[in-house]
Structure formats: structure tokens, C-alpha cells
C-alpha positions as CSV (number, residue, x, y, z in Angstrom):
1,X,0.0,0.0,-0.1
2,X,1.2,3.4,-0.9
3,X,2.4,5.5,2.0
4,X,0.6,8.9,2.7
5,X,1.5,11.5,0.1
6,X,1.8,15.2,0.7
7,X,0.0,17.5,-1.7
8,X,3.2,18.3,-3.5
9,X,4.1,14.5,-3.9
10,X,0.6,13.7,-5.2
11,X,0.9,16.6,-7.7
12,X,4.4,15.1,-8.9
13,X,2.9,11.7,-9.3
14,X,-0.1,13.2,-11.2
15,X,2.1,15.0,-13.6
16,X,4.2,11.9,-14.2
17,X,1.0,9.8,-15.0
18,X,-0.3,12.4,-17.4
19,X,3.3,12.8,-19.0
20,X,3.3,9.0,-19.4
21,X,0.2,9.0,-21.4
22,X,1.5,11.6,-23.8
23,X,5.0,10.0,-23.8
24,X,3.7,6.5,-24.7
25,X,1.4,7.9,-27.5
26,X,4.3,9.4,-29.2
27,X,7.1,6.8,-28.5
28,X,5.1,3.5,-27.9
29,X,6.2,0.9,-25.3
30,X,9.6,0.3,-26.9
31,X,10.5,3.9,-26.9
32,X,9.0,4.7,-23.6
33,X,11.4,5.5,-20.7
34,X,10.7,6.7,-17.2
35,X,13.6,9.3,-17.9
36,X,11.7,10.7,-21.0
37,X,8.5,10.9,-18.8
38,X,10.3,12.6,-16.0
39,X,11.6,15.2,-18.5
40,X,8.2,15.8,-20.0
41,X,6.7,16.2,-16.4
42,X,9.4,18.6,-15.4
43,X,10.9,16.4,-12.6
44,X,14.2,15.0,-12.1
45,X,14.6,11.2,-13.2
46,X,15.7,10.5,-9.6
47,X,12.4,11.8,-8.4
48,X,10.4,9.9,-10.9
49,X,12.1,6.6,-9.8
50,X,11.3,7.4,-6.2
51,X,7.6,6.8,-7.2
52,X,7.9,4.4,-10.0
53,X,10.5,1.5,-10.0
54,X,10.0,0.8,-13.8
55,X,8.3,1.9,-16.8
56,X,5.9,-1.2,-16.4
57,X,5.2,0.1,-12.9
58,X,4.3,3.6,-14.3
59,X,2.1,2.2,-17.1
60,X,0.2,-0.1,-14.8
61,X,-0.4,3.1,-12.5
62,X,-2.0,4.8,-15.5
63,X,-4.5,2.1,-15.9
64,X,-5.0,1.7,-12.3
65,X,-5.8,5.5,-11.9
66,X,-8.3,5.3,-14.9
67,X,-10.0,2.3,-13.2
68,X,-10.2,4.3,-9.9
69,X,-11.7,7.2,-11.6
70,X,-14.8,5.2,-12.8
71,X,-18.2,6.2,-11.5
72,X,-19.9,4.0,-8.9
73,X,-22.0,1.2,-10.3
74,X,-25.5,1.6,-10.7
75,X,-27.2,-1.8,-11.3
76,X,-30.7,-2.4,-12.8
77,X,-31.8,-5.8,-11.2
78,X,-34.6,-5.7,-13.5
79,X,-32.1,-6.7,-16.3
80,X,-30.7,-10.1,-17.0
81,X,-27.3,-11.0,-15.5
82,X,-25.8,-11.0,-19.0
83,X,-27.0,-7.4,-19.7
84,X,-25.8,-6.3,-16.1
85,X,-22.4,-7.7,-16.7
86,X,-22.1,-6.3,-20.1
87,X,-23.0,-2.9,-18.9
88,X,-20.7,-3.2,-15.9
89,X,-17.7,-4.2,-18.0
90,X,-18.2,-1.6,-20.6
91,X,-16.5,1.3,-18.7
92,X,-13.7,-0.9,-17.7
93,X,-13.2,-2.1,-21.3
94,X,-13.2,1.3,-22.8
95,X,-10.4,2.8,-20.4
96,X,-7.8,2.7,-23.2
97,X,-9.9,1.7,-26.2
98,X,-9.3,5.1,-28.0
99,X,-5.5,5.0,-27.3
100,X,-3.9,1.9,-29.2
101,X,-0.3,2.7,-28.2
102,X,-1.3,3.1,-24.5
103,X,-3.5,0.1,-24.8
104,X,-0.6,-2.0,-26.1
105,X,1.9,-0.6,-23.6
106,X,-0.5,-1.1,-20.6
107,X,-1.0,-4.8,-21.7
108,X,2.7,-5.4,-21.9
109,X,3.3,-3.6,-18.6
110,X,0.7,-5.5,-16.8
111,X,2.3,-8.8,-17.6
112,X,5.8,-7.7,-16.0
113,X,7.2,-9.6,-13.1
114,X,7.8,-6.4,-11.1
115,X,6.6,-6.6,-7.6
116,X,5.0,-3.2,-7.9
117,X,3.0,-4.2,-11.1
118,X,2.0,-7.5,-9.4
119,X,0.5,-5.3,-6.4
120,X,-1.4,-3.0,-9.0
121,X,-2.4,-6.1,-11.0
122,X,-3.9,-7.8,-7.9
123,X,-5.8,-4.5,-7.0
124,X,-7.0,-4.2,-10.6
125,X,-8.1,-7.8,-10.4
126,X,-10.0,-7.1,-7.1
127,X,-11.8,-4.1,-8.8
128,X,-12.8,-6.3,-11.9
129,X,-14.1,-9.0,-9.3
130,X,-15.9,-6.4,-7.2
131,X,-17.7,-4.8,-10.2
132,X,-18.7,-8.0,-11.7
133,X,-20.0,-9.5,-8.3
134,X,-22.1,-6.2,-7.9
135,X,-23.6,-6.8,-11.4
136,X,-24.3,-10.5,-10.7
137,X,-25.9,-9.9,-7.3
138,X,-25.4,-11.6,-4.0
139,X,-26.9,-14.8,-4.9
140,X,-24.6,-15.8,-7.8
141,X,-22.5,-18.9,-7.6
142,X,-19.0,-17.9,-6.5
143,X,-17.7,-20.2,-9.2
144,X,-19.5,-18.2,-11.9
145,X,-18.0,-14.9,-10.5
146,X,-14.4,-16.3,-10.7
147,X,-15.0,-17.6,-14.2
148,X,-16.3,-14.2,-15.3
149,X,-13.4,-12.4,-13.8
150,X,-10.9,-14.6,-15.5
151,X,-12.8,-14.3,-18.8
152,X,-12.9,-10.5,-18.6
153,X,-9.0,-10.3,-17.7
154,X,-8.4,-12.6,-20.7
155,X,-10.6,-10.6,-22.8
156,X,-8.8,-7.4,-21.9
157,X,-5.6,-9.2,-22.8
158,X,-6.9,-10.3,-26.1
159,X,-8.0,-6.7,-26.8
160,X,-4.7,-5.4,-25.8
161,X,-2.9,-7.6,-28.1
162,X,-5.1,-6.4,-30.9
163,X,-7.0,-9.7,-31.6
164,X,-10.5,-8.1,-30.8
165,X,-11.7,-4.5,-30.4
166,X,-12.3,-3.3,-26.8
167,X,-15.7,-2.1,-28.0
168,X,-16.7,-5.7,-28.5
169,X,-15.9,-6.9,-25.1
170,X,-19.2,-6.1,-23.4
171,X,-21.1,-8.1,-25.9
172,X,-18.6,-10.9,-25.7
173,X,-19.0,-10.8,-21.9
174,X,-22.8,-10.8,-22.2
175,X,-22.5,-14.0,-24.3
176,X,-20.1,-15.7,-21.7
177,X,-22.4,-14.6,-18.9
178,X,-25.4,-15.9,-20.6
179,X,-24.0,-19.2,-21.1
180,X,-22.7,-19.5,-17.5
181,X,-26.0,-18.3,-15.8
182,X,-28.8,-20.1,-17.9
183,X,-30.2,-23.4,-16.5
184,X,-28.3,-26.5,-17.6
185,X,-30.4,-28.6,-20.1
186,X,-29.8,-32.2,-20.3
187,X,-28.4,-33.4,-23.5
188,X,-29.0,-36.9,-22.9
189,X,-32.4,-38.6,-23.1
190,X,-33.3,-40.7,-20.1
191,X,-33.2,-44.5,-20.8
């Protein structure tokens, strides 16, 4: 967990995060460096490294902050579970949809073995689970929730690799949810 930040420290981190978005948009993941972000943000590289251990850590923070800024969920229980999950994942799926360089960079960063990235990845996964659980409702089977969280994380990875569009993810998640929440039908006839 991050230590308490002064207003000045919070401002510095905010500037670094905003500069990271601009920098990755221009240079892509391969050309992205914490040093270049620091220069763009007007801070010393050593200061940037005080807050972000690596470029992957900084890029994961960008995604984390966007996820944290999403509005609270408002779930309409009159709608089907599939529709509720689709609506719930829409905002999360579209966090980087309009920024292909950022999307690709965040996808790569989220897979890093950096311990700071792992912490953020765990926090991000917890938010995915919380929001999907809220959409499903309190009576849903925990196994369905776990499967949907894995499906959504995999869908985000697939979109980040460019194999599907982020805009398609809500409909795909609705399909998956529908399959997982419909009553099982016997495929065998009784003898």
C-alpha cells in the first residue's frame, strides 16, 4: 500500500502519470522510458524513480488510476445477468480503447514480473471482481464470478494484443455470462 503522500508528492505523481500518457502515445512501449516521462513532467529522473520502479510500474499506474476514476456502479436488477455484466464491464473495457499505443503498452506492462506491477495487477483484479460481483448480485454462484473475472481479464488481454476490439468486449461478456448463468439442459435422453 502506498504511503501517505503530501499534496506536492501527489501533484508530482499526477504530472508523471499524465506525462506517461503523452509519452507512450508518441514513442510507444519500446521507446517509452521513465527518464523521458520525467523530462516531459518537469521532474528529475531520480524523483520519478522514487515513485515508479520501472516503466511497467508507471504504465500499470496509468491504468489503475483510470479504473479508480470510474463512477460507482448503478445496477438495474430488472435486467438479465448477462446485460448487467455487459454494462458493468463496458466502462472498464473502454478505459484505453481510443489510445492504441497506450493500450498495447499497458497490456505489456501488466504482464511484467515487477513486484509493484503485481501489487497493482492484484488491485485491478480485485476491482474487476468487485464490479462484476455487484452486477451479478449476491446470490450468484462464486464459481461463476471467478470464471467471469478470468474471462474478462483474458478478454482485456486479447483486446490489448489487438485480436479483438475493446468495444466488442461487453457483448462478448454478455454471451459468456448468458452461457454461464442459464439453466443447464440435459443433453441426454433418459433411458
